[in-house]
C-alpha positions as CSV (number, residue, x, y, z in Angstrom):
1,M,-60.9,17.4,37.3
2,S,-60.7,16.0,33.5
3,K,-59.4,12.9,32.6
4,L,-56.7,14.6,30.6
5,T,-56.0,16.5,33.6
6,R,-55.8,13.3,35.5
7,V,-53.2,11.5,33.1
8,A,-51.1,14.0,31.2
9,P,-48.5,14.2,34.7
10,A,-48.5,10.5,34.6
11,V,-47.6,9.9,31.2
12,A,-44.8,12.6,31.2
13,C,-43.4,11.3,34.2
14,L,-43.2,7.7,33.0
15,L,-41.9,8.5,29.6
16,W,-39.3,10.8,30.5
17,P,-37.0,7.5,31.9
18,A,-38.0,6.0,27.9
19,V,-36.4,9.0,26.6
20,I,-33.1,8.9,28.5
21,Q,-32.6,5.3,27.9
22,A,-33.2,5.7,24.4
23,A,-30.6,8.1,24.1
24,D,-27.9,5.7,25.1
25,P,-25.5,4.8,22.3
26,P,-25.8,1.0,21.3
27,A,-22.7,-1.2,21.2
28,V,-20.8,-1.5,18.1
29,K,-21.8,-5.0,16.0
30,E,-19.1,-6.8,15.1
31,V,-19.2,-9.6,12.0
32,A,-16.9,-12.5,12.0
33,I,-15.3,-13.2,8.2
34,D,-14.3,-16.3,7.0
35,L,-11.0,-15.9,5.0
36,A,-10.6,-19.6,3.6
37,A,-14.5,-19.8,2.8
38,H,-14.3,-16.1,1.7
39,S,-17.5,-15.2,3.1
40,F,-19.3,-13.3,5.9
41,V,-20.9,-15.3,8.8
42,Q,-24.2,-12.9,8.6
43,V,-26.2,-10.4,6.8
44,L,-24.1,-7.3,7.2
45,P,-25.7,-4.3,9.1
46,F,-26.6,-0.8,7.5
47,D,-26.7,2.4,8.7
48,V,-24.4,2.0,11.4
49,P,-20.5,1.4,11.7
50,F,-19.7,-2.1,12.4
51,F,-16.2,-4.2,13.1
52,I,-15.3,-6.8,11.4
53,T,-13.6,-9.6,13.1
54,G,-11.0,-12.6,11.9
55,Q,-7.7,-14.1,12.6
56,A,-4.8,-12.9,10.5
57,P,-2.4,-14.9,8.7
58,P,0.9,-15.9,10.5
59,R,3.3,-12.7,10.1
60,T,0.7,-10.5,8.9
61,R,2.1,-6.6,9.5
62,Q,-0.9,-4.8,8.1
63,I,-4.9,-5.3,6.4
64,R,-6.1,-2.9,4.4
65,V,-9.9,-3.1,3.1
66,T,-11.6,-1.5,0.1
67,I,-15.3,-1.8,-0.5
68,V,-16.9,-1.7,-4.1
69,D,-20.9,-1.1,-4.5
70,L,-21.7,-3.9,-6.7
71,K,-25.3,-1.8,-7.2
72,T,-23.1,1.3,-8.9
73,G,-19.8,-0.8,-9.9
74,G,-17.8,2.1,-8.1
75,A,-16.1,2.6,-5.1
76,G,-18.3,1.7,-1.7
77,P,-17.7,3.9,1.3
78,A,-14.1,4.1,2.9
79,V,-12.5,2.5,5.1
80,Q,-10.5,5.1,7.1
81,F,-8.0,3.4,9.2
82,P,-6.0,-0.4,8.3
83,W,-5.0,-2.6,11.2
84,D,-1.8,-2.8,12.0
85,A,-0.4,-5.4,14.2
86,E,1.2,-4.7,17.8
87,Q,3.8,-7.1,16.9
88,V,4.3,-9.3,13.9
89,S,3.2,-12.8,14.8
90,E,4.3,-16.3,14.2
91,T,1.1,-17.5,14.6
92,Q,-2.5,-16.4,14.0
93,T,-3.5,-13.2,15.3
94,P,-7.1,-11.7,15.9
95,F,-8.1,-8.8,14.4
96,R,-11.1,-6.1,14.4
97,I,-11.6,-3.5,11.7
98,L,-14.0,-0.5,11.8
99,M,-16.3,-0.4,8.6
100,P,-18.2,2.4,7.6
101,R,-21.8,2.6,7.4
102,L,-23.5,0.6,4.6
103,D,-26.6,1.4,2.4
104,A,-29.9,-1.1,3.2
105,E,-30.2,-3.4,0.7
106,R,-27.2,-3.3,-1.3
107,F,-24.6,-5.9,-2.4
108,Y,-21.0,-5.5,-1.3
109,R,-17.4,-6.6,-2.8
110,F,-15.1,-6.2,0.6
111,K,-11.2,-6.6,-0.7
112,F,-9.1,-7.3,1.9
113,D,-5.3,-6.7,1.4
114,F,-2.8,-9.0,3.5
115,R,0.9,-7.8,3.8
116,R,3.0,-10.2,5.3
117,T,6.2,-9.5,6.5
118,L,9.0,-11.6,4.7
119,L,11.6,-14.0,6.7
120,K,15.1,-12.5,6.1
121,E,16.4,-15.2,3.9
122,E,13.1,-14.1,1.6
123,V,14.2,-10.2,1.6
124,D,17.9,-10.9,1.0
125,Q,17.2,-13.1,-2.2
126,I,14.9,-10.2,-3.5
127,R,17.6,-7.4,-3.1
128,T,20.5,-9.6,-4.5
129,L,17.9,-9.7,-7.5
130,A,17.6,-6.3,-7.8
131,T,21.0,-5.5,-7.9
132,P,22.0,-5.9,-11.5
133,R,18.7,-4.7,-12.1
134,F,19.6,-1.4,-10.5
135,E,22.9,-1.4,-11.8
136,E,21.9,-1.2,-15.2
137,V,19.5,1.9,-14.9
138,M,22.3,3.5,-13.3
139,R,24.9,2.5,-15.5
140,R,22.7,4.8,-18.4
141,L,22.7,7.6,-15.9
142,E,23.6,10.9,-17.6
143,L,24.2,14.1,-15.5
144,Q,24.5,17.6,-16.6
145,D,27.5,19.3,-14.9
146,G,28.2,16.3,-12.9
147,E,25.4,16.9,-10.5
148,L,22.2,15.2,-9.6
149,S,19.4,18.2,-9.3
150,A,16.1,17.2,-7.7
151,A,14.5,16.8,-10.9
152,D,17.2,14.2,-12.1
153,S,16.9,12.5,-8.2
154,A,12.9,12.5,-8.7
155,A,13.2,10.7,-12.4
156,L,15.9,8.5,-11.3
157,R,14.4,7.3,-8.4
158,Q,11.2,7.0,-10.6
159,R,13.2,4.4,-12.7
160,L,14.6,2.4,-10.0
161,S,11.2,1.5,-8.6
162,S,9.8,0.9,-12.1
163,T,12.7,-1.9,-12.6
164,L,12.1,-3.1,-8.9
165,E,8.3,-3.5,-9.9
166,E,8.8,-5.3,-13.3
167,M,11.2,-7.9,-11.2
168,I,8.9,-8.3,-8.8
169,G,6.1,-8.7,-11.4
170,P,2.7,-10.5,-10.7
171,S,4.2,-12.1,-7.9
172,R,2.5,-11.9,-4.6
173,Q,5.3,-9.1,-3.1
174,V,5.0,-5.6,-3.3
175,I,6.7,-2.5,-2.3
176,V,6.5,-1.6,1.6
177,E,4.2,1.8,1.3
178,G,6.5,4.6,2.9
179,T,9.6,3.2,2.1
180,L,12.6,4.6,-0.3
181,F,11.5,2.8,-3.5
182,D,7.5,3.2,-2.8
183,P,6.6,5.1,-6.0
184,K,3.7,6.5,-3.9
185,T,6.4,7.8,-1.4
186,P,6.7,11.9,-1.9
187,H,10.2,12.5,-3.3
188,P,10.8,15.3,-0.9
189,D,10.4,13.0,2.1
190,V,13.1,10.4,0.9
191,L,15.1,13.1,-0.9
192,N,18.3,13.0,1.2
193,Q,18.6,9.4,2.1
194,F,18.0,8.6,-1.7
195,N,21.1,11.1,-2.9
196,V,23.4,9.9,-0.5
197,A,22.8,6.5,-1.5
198,S,22.8,7.2,-5.5
199,R,25.6,9.5,-5.2
200,E,27.6,6.6,-3.6
201,V,26.9,4.9,-7.0
202,I,27.9,8.1,-9.2
203,A,30.5,9.2,-7.9
204,P,32.8,6.2,-8.5
205,Q,30.8,5.9,-12.0
206,E,31.7,9.3,-13.1
207,D,35.6,8.7,-12.2
208,R,35.4,5.7,-14.4
209,A,34.5,7.9,-17.1
210,E,37.4,10.0,-16.7
211,V,39.6,6.5,-16.8
212,V,37.9,5.6,-20.0
213,D,39.1,9.0,-20.9
214,G,42.1,8.8,-19.9
215,Y,42.5,5.0,-21.5
216,T,41.8,6.7,-25.2
217,A,44.5,9.1,-24.9
218,R,46.9,6.8,-23.5
219,Q,46.4,4.1,-25.6
220,A,47.0,6.3,-28.7
221,A,50.0,7.5,-27.5
222,V,51.7,4.8,-26.5
223,R,51.7,3.5,-29.9
224,V,54.2,6.3,-30.7
225,P,57.3,4.9,-28.9
226,L,56.1,1.3,-29.2
227,D,56.3,2.0,-33.2
228,A,60.0,3.8,-32.5
229,I,61.0,0.9,-30.9
230,R,59.8,-1.8,-33.9
231,A,61.3,0.7,-36.7
232,D,64.6,0.7,-35.1
233,A,67.3,-1.0,-37.6
234,A,70.3,-0.5,-34.6
235,L,68.0,-2.0,-32.5
236,D,67.4,-5.1,-34.7
237,R,71.1,-5.4,-35.7
238,V,72.2,-5.3,-31.7
239,I,69.7,-8.2,-31.3
240,A,71.3,-10.1,-33.7
241,G,74.6,-9.8,-32.3
242,I,73.5,-10.5,-28.9
243,E,71.5,-13.6,-30.5
244,A,74.8,-14.9,-32.4
245,S,77.3,-14.0,-29.1
246,T,78.6,-17.1,-27.3
247,D,79.7,-14.8,-24.6
248,Q,78.4,-16.6,-21.4
249,S,77.2,-13.9,-20.0
250,I,75.1,-12.5,-23.0
251,I,73.8,-16.0,-23.1
252,T,72.7,-15.9,-19.5
253,A,71.1,-12.3,-19.8
254,L,69.3,-13.3,-23.2
255,G,68.2,-16.8,-21.1
256,Q,66.8,-14.4,-18.3
257,W,64.9,-11.6,-20.2
258,R,64.4,-13.1,-23.8
259,S,60.9,-11.7,-23.8
260,G,61.7,-8.0,-24.3
261,I,63.1,-8.9,-27.7
262,D,59.5,-9.7,-29.1
263,L,58.9,-6.2,-28.8
264,A,61.2,-5.4,-31.6
265,S,59.5,-7.8,-34.1
266,L,56.1,-7.0,-33.2
267,N,53.5,-6.6,-36.5
268,D,51.1,-3.8,-36.9
269,S,48.3,-5.8,-34.9
270,Q,50.2,-6.9,-32.2
271,A,51.6,-3.1,-31.7
272,A,48.0,-1.9,-31.6
273,G,46.8,-4.9,-29.3
274,R,49.6,-4.2,-26.6
275,A,48.4,-0.6,-26.8
276,T,45.3,-1.0,-26.5
277,G,45.8,-4.1,-23.7
278,T,43.9,-6.5,-25.5
279,Q,47.5,-8.7,-26.1
280,P,49.5,-10.5,-25.5
281,V,48.0,-12.8,-22.6
282,I,44.3,-12.9,-22.0
283,P,41.5,-11.2,-24.7
284,P,39.3,-8.9,-23.2
285,P,35.8,-9.7,-23.7
286,V,34.6,-6.4,-24.1
287,P,36.1,-3.0,-25.3
288,F,38.0,-1.1,-22.5
289,A,34.9,1.5,-22.7
290,S,32.5,-0.9,-22.2
291,I,33.8,-1.9,-18.6
292,W,31.1,-2.5,-15.9
293,T,32.6,-5.4,-14.1
294,V,35.8,-6.2,-11.9
295,N,36.1,-9.4,-13.7
296,D,36.6,-7.7,-17.1
297,V,39.5,-5.4,-16.0
298,T,41.5,-8.3,-15.5
299,P,42.5,-9.2,-19.2
300,F,43.2,-5.6,-19.6
301,D,45.4,-5.5,-16.5
302,R,47.4,-8.9,-17.0
303,N,48.1,-7.6,-20.8
304,Y,49.4,-4.2,-19.6
305,R,51.5,-6.1,-17.0
306,R,53.3,-8.2,-19.4
307,T,54.1,-5.7,-22.0
308,L,55.3,-3.7,-19.1
309,A,57.6,-6.7,-18.2
310,D,58.3,-7.2,-21.7
311,L,60.0,-3.3,-21.7
312,D,61.8,-4.3,-18.7
313,A,63.3,-7.1,-20.4
314,L,64.3,-5.4,-23.4
315,R,66.0,-2.4,-21.4
316,Q,67.8,-5.0,-19.0
317,L,68.8,-6.9,-21.6
318,L,70.5,-4.0,-23.7
319,E,72.1,-2.5,-20.3
320,A,73.7,-5.9,-19.7
321,S,74.9,-6.7,-23.2
322,L,76.0,-3.3,-24.8
323,P,79.4,-3.6,-23.0
324,L,79.7,-7.5,-24.1
325,L,79.8,-6.7,-27.7
326,P,82.9,-4.8,-28.7
327,S,82.4,-5.3,-32.1
328,L,79.5,-3.4,-32.2
329,A,79.4,-0.8,-34.6
330,A,79.7,3.0,-32.8
331,A,76.6,4.1,-34.7
332,D,74.5,1.5,-33.6
333,R,75.6,1.5,-30.4
334,A,75.1,5.2,-30.0
335,A,71.5,4.7,-31.2
336,V,70.9,1.9,-28.6
337,Q,71.8,4.2,-25.8
338,A,69.4,6.8,-27.2
339,L,66.7,4.4,-27.0
340,L,67.8,3.7,-23.5
341,A,68.0,7.2,-22.5
342,A,65.7,8.7,-19.9
343,N,63.9,10.8,-22.7
344,G,64.2,7.8,-25.3
345,S,61.5,5.8,-27.0
346,L,62.2,3.2,-24.2
347,R,61.3,4.8,-21.7
348,A,58.7,6.8,-22.8
349,A,57.0,3.7,-23.9
350,R,57.5,2.4,-20.2
351,N,56.1,5.3,-18.9
352,H,52.4,5.2,-20.8
353,V,52.3,1.5,-20.1
354,D,52.5,2.3,-16.8
355,A,50.3,5.0,-16.6
356,L,47.8,2.4,-18.4
357,T,47.9,-0.2,-15.7
358,N,47.6,2.4,-12.9
359,L,44.3,3.3,-15.2
360,T,43.4,-0.3,-15.2
361,A,43.9,-0.7,-11.0
362,R,42.0,2.6,-10.7
363,L,39.1,1.3,-12.5
364,R,39.1,-1.8,-10.8
365,A,39.2,0.3,-7.6
366,D,36.1,2.6,-9.0
367,L,34.1,-0.7,-9.9
368,D,34.6,-2.5,-6.5
369,E,33.5,1.0,-4.7
370,R,30.6,1.1,-7.0
371,T,29.4,-2.2,-6.3
372,T,29.8,-1.8,-2.7
373,A,27.5,1.0,-3.3
374,L,25.0,-0.8,-5.4
375,A,24.5,-3.5,-2.4
376,N,24.0,-0.5,-0.2
377,L,21.2,0.5,-2.7
378,S,19.8,-2.7,-2.9
379,R,19.9,-2.7,0.9
380,L,17.5,-0.2,0.8
381,V,14.7,-2.2,-0.8
382,D,12.0,-3.1,1.4
383,V,9.6,-5.8,-0.3
384,E,6.8,-7.5,2.2
385,A,3.9,-10.4,1.1
386,Q,0.7,-9.6,-0.5
387,R,-2.6,-11.9,-0.3
388,V,-5.4,-10.4,-1.4
389,V,-9.3,-11.8,-0.3
390,V,-12.5,-11.3,-1.9
391,V,-15.2,-11.2,0.2
392,E,-18.9,-10.8,-1.0
393,G,-21.5,-9.5,1.8
394,T,-24.6,-8.1,1.6
395,T,-27.2,-6.0,3.5
396,V,-30.0,-8.0,2.0
397,A,-31.6,-9.8,4.4
398,D,-34.5,-12.9,4.4
399,F,-38.0,-11.9,5.1
400,R,-37.8,-13.0,8.6
401,T,-35.2,-10.2,9.5
402,A,-36.0,-8.0,6.7
403,Q,-39.9,-7.0,8.4
404,N,-37.7,-6.3,11.8
405,W,-36.5,-3.1,9.2
406,Y,-39.8,-2.3,7.7
407,I,-42.0,-2.8,10.6
408,S,-41.9,-1.7,14.4
409,M,-44.0,-2.2,17.2
410,D,-44.7,0.4,19.5
411,A,-47.0,1.4,22.8
412,G,-48.2,4.8,24.1
413,F,-51.2,7.3,24.6
414,A,-53.4,8.8,22.1
415,Y,-55.5,11.3,23.1
416,A,-59.0,11.8,20.9
417,F,-60.3,15.3,20.5
418,R,-63.7,15.4,20.1
419,I,-64.6,12.8,22.6
420,A,-62.0,14.2,24.8
421,T,-60.7,10.6,25.9
422,M,-56.9,9.4,26.4
423,T,-56.5,5.6,26.0
424,P,-53.0,3.4,26.1
425,Y,-52.5,1.6,23.1
426,V,-50.1,-0.5,21.2
427,G,-49.5,-0.3,17.3
428,A,-47.5,-1.1,14.4
429,N,-45.4,1.5,12.2
430,I,-44.8,0.7,8.4
431,Y,-41.7,2.3,7.2
432,F,-41.5,2.8,3.2
433,R,-37.9,2.1,3.4
434,P,-35.2,-0.2,5.6
435,V,-34.9,1.5,8.9
436,N,-32.0,0.5,11.5
437,K,-33.2,2.1,14.8
438,D,-29.5,1.2,16.4
439,A,-28.7,3.8,13.8
440,P,-28.5,7.4,15.6
441,L,-30.5,10.0,13.7
442,S,-28.3,12.7,13.9
443,L,-25.9,10.7,11.7
444,V,-28.3,9.1,9.4
445,D,-31.3,11.7,9.7
446,S,-33.9,11.5,6.6
447,F,-37.6,12.0,6.5
448,G,-38.3,7.9,5.5
449,R,-36.5,7.0,8.6
450,R,-38.6,8.8,10.3
451,F,-42.1,8.7,8.8
452,A,-44.2,5.8,9.3
453,L,-48.1,4.6,8.6
454,T,-49.8,3.9,11.7
455,F,-52.2,0.7,13.0
456,G,-53.4,0.4,16.2
457,I,-55.6,-1.0,19.0
458,T,-56.5,0.7,22.1
459,L,-56.0,-1.1,25.4
460,N,-59.1,0.5,26.9
461,S,-62.4,1.0,25.9
462,I,-63.5,4.3,24.6
463,E,-67.0,4.2,25.5
464,E,-68.6,6.7,28.0
465,T,-68.6,6.3,31.7
466,T,-69.7,8.0,34.9
467,D,-67.7,10.3,36.7
468,A,-67.3,7.5,39.2
469,G,-66.2,5.2,36.5
470,V,-69.3,3.5,36.3
471,A,-70.2,1.8,32.9
472,V,-73.1,3.6,31.0
473,P,-76.0,1.5,29.9
474,A,-76.4,0.5,26.7
475,A,-79.4,2.1,25.8
476,N,-77.9,5.6,26.8
477,K,-74.7,5.1,25.4
478,N,-73.3,7.2,22.4
479,R,-70.3,5.6,21.3
480,F,-69.1,1.9,21.5
481,D,-65.8,0.3,20.7
482,L,-65.3,-0.6,17.4
483,L,-63.7,-4.1,18.5
484,T,-64.8,-6.6,20.7
485,N,-63.0,-6.7,24.2
486,G,-63.5,-2.9,24.7
487,R,-60.9,-2.2,21.6
488,A,-61.0,0.5,18.9
489,L,-58.9,1.0,16.0
490,L,-56.1,3.5,15.4
491,L,-55.2,4.4,11.8
492,G,-52.7,7.6,11.3
493,A,-49.4,8.2,10.4
494,G,-46.2,9.1,12.7
495,F,-42.9,10.9,13.0
496,R,-40.5,9.4,15.1
497,V,-39.0,12.8,17.1
498,T,-36.1,10.6,18.7
499,P,-35.2,7.5,17.9
500,S,-37.6,6.1,20.1
501,L,-40.1,8.6,20.6
502,R,-42.8,8.8,17.8
503,L,-45.5,11.7,17.6
504,C,-48.4,10.2,15.6
505,G,-52.0,12.0,14.4
506,G,-54.8,10.4,12.8
507,A,-58.4,8.8,13.1
508,L,-59.4,6.8,16.2
509,V,-62.3,4.8,14.6
510,L,-65.3,3.8,16.7
511,K,-69.3,3.5,16.7
512,E,-71.6,6.0,17.5
513,R,-75.3,6.5,17.6
514,D,-76.8,9.1,15.2
515,P,-77.2,12.4,16.9
516,N,-80.9,12.0,15.9
517,P,-82.8,10.8,18.5
518,L,-85.2,9.9,15.9
519,I,-82.7,7.8,14.0
520,S,-81.6,4.6,16.6
521,R,-79.0,3.7,14.2
522,I,-75.0,2.9,15.2
523,S,-72.6,3.5,12.4
524,V,-68.8,3.8,12.3
525,A,-67.3,7.0,12.9
526,T,-63.9,8.6,13.1
527,V,-62.8,10.7,16.2
528,P,-59.2,12.8,15.5
529,Y,-56.6,12.0,17.7
530,V,-52.9,12.7,18.5
531,S,-50.6,10.4,20.3
532,L,-47.0,9.9,21.7
533,S,-45.5,6.6,22.0
534,L,-42.3,4.3,22.1
535,D,-40.9,1.6,20.5
536,F,-42.3,-1.6,21.7
537,D,-39.1,-2.9,23.1
538,V,-38.3,0.3,24.8
539,A,-41.6,0.2,26.2
540,S,-41.4,-3.6,27.7
541,A,-37.7,-2.7,28.8
542,L,-39.7,0.1,31.3
543,T,-40.6,-1.9,34.7
544,G,-43.3,-0.4,37.3
545,G,-46.2,2.0,36.5
546,L,-45.9,2.1,32.6
547,G,-46.1,-1.7,32.3
548,A,-49.2,-1.2,35.2
549,L,-50.5,1.3,33.0
550,F,-50.7,-0.2,29.7
551,G,-52.8,-3.3,31.0
552,G,-54.9,-1.1,33.3
553,S,-58.5,-0.9,33.6
554,E,-60.9,1.8,31.1
555,N,-60.4,5.4,31.4
556,K,-61.3,7.2,34.6
């Protein structure tokens, strides 16, 4: 039986457990981050996913990570999943975020985007500040045919979102992603919610526009009967008679309703002020058409109510005094009675002023409703605190660490063809690029990760022996070990078939006697070989026969 036939079955049996062991996936590495120091505590792994671990600040809701490749200046590999807290805590919370595979010997910048849930008081303050900003946007809203189309709805929401972002400004607060006012939220996702909330603001706003239009018509109409009252000469004579009367009843009536006499003596400016609601009590700060707050309605309301009271006072004074003025000319009495008639100027003026008073009340109700709706719209604002921590990391290691990426040790069996000898050996493999042997070749395969130059020495002598295993006398030997202690040199190249199993080939370097019997010279020679080997850490992990075989005696 040949030496190869005797050894090959043993080799196959001993290598199979190593192949199975090499197939087990390695544990995912963890790298701790020191947020206070803005640094990682170690060199980052490459070619394999890994976890970043640390302590999230109190009330942290979410952590997102983005990576920049400093070599290219562009975006690095994408982090697929953020870290979301199971429950917002008032204390620090440990977090673990899965990182994608990084390239070897690169520098990276990691941006950690921490999102913190605000306290209720903080959120309420922001919503309060947002209300007047939203009010300004809604005030400028113009609808076509009184309808808010899908396009108009999207445009309005975009304006409100932009307004909110401008209000927040460069602070450490941002709109919560996926909420109503987040610009990144697709509008169809929030269309119904937004339209309901905005319609509650728009409806009273549209009614306000109708009130303003009605006011314009009414305040113009009220001037006609007011001017008729001011220009009535008979009324002036009757008022003069009332003021000159000594009748106690007339004097009492005059004391009670004297304010009505003022209407008969209004000048043009005062009459215009009574018609527009800007006199006689409180001058309004803004024109009626510019009213957007309840407080601005109050002067108009009080002025119109005063005019209404003066018209009633004038009517009551005249009705009480006419029967007590027997000397009053019949024509004057008839003229004043026409003024007091149901279709007279006094009644017409009162009807118009009463309508204006109702319009101010309606406007007040619209603005109250709109203010409540704006507050409800602002309550849909969801803002959280943002803190960005930038940390730079690298997959570049010092020489002591990096040498393990370029050099690996292995052990295996080499078969030399010309001398038909198999021998165990140990060797070193030198790669031309960094190699992380924890990275499965199925995920990060390339020629550079498989190919390496191999340098090794045999563990047994390759010199001739008899079939009984007895050393051949030196004078009769044709080949000799190149090195002392029964060792020969292996020079070649290998290719990783699996993460730990390598197929190699090259030259076994030994010394041989010249085949010419007349020449006694011994010179260096090479013999082609092929080998099968395992990474040294895998081989050394095996117990039993393989360890004994590596340390065994010479070939039999």
